[in-house]
N, C-alpha and C positions, 0 to 999 in steps of 0.2 A: 167647494162642496165636499163634505165628508164622504159621500157615497159616489163621487165621480170616479170613473175608471182611470187608472194610470195610463200615461202615454206609452205606446208600444216601444218607443225608442229608449228613453232613460228611466222608465218606470216612475215618473214623477209628474204630478199635476200641480201647476202653479196655483197658489191660493193666497189667502190673506197673510200667511206666514212669510211670504216673499216680500217683505216690506222694505228691503234694502238691496241695492246692487251688490253689496258685499256678501249678503246671504245667498243670492242667486249664483254669484261667481264661486262661492265656497262649495255649494252643492255640485255645480258643474265641474269644478276642479276635482272633487272627489270622484265623480262619475268618470271623467277622463282618466284620472289616475288609476282607476280600476280597469282601464282598457276600453272605456266607453261601450260596455256591453248593452245590448238591446234586451229589454224585458221580454219582448216577443220577437225573437230572431227571425221568424218566418215573415214578419212584416217589414223587414229591412230591404229596401230596394237594392238590386244588384249593383247599381252605380252610386250608391250613397257614399259620401266622403265627408268625414268629420271636419276637415279643414275648410271645405267650401260651405259647409252648413253653419259654422260658427265664425263670423268675421273676426279678424285679428283684434279689433278693439273690444271684443267681448270675451276673449280668451284670458 
């Protein structure tokens, strides 16, 4: 949805543009390459860990 709020973690909302695994991995790679910054840092749980959230096969 065009008016859907962004996710607090990566500031991205999955939509119809995510038509391929390559596209999703490309965005995720860009996000991680930037240091995986949260769009809303105050929403990040204290024990959040990128490596446990994204399984190896999805990195």
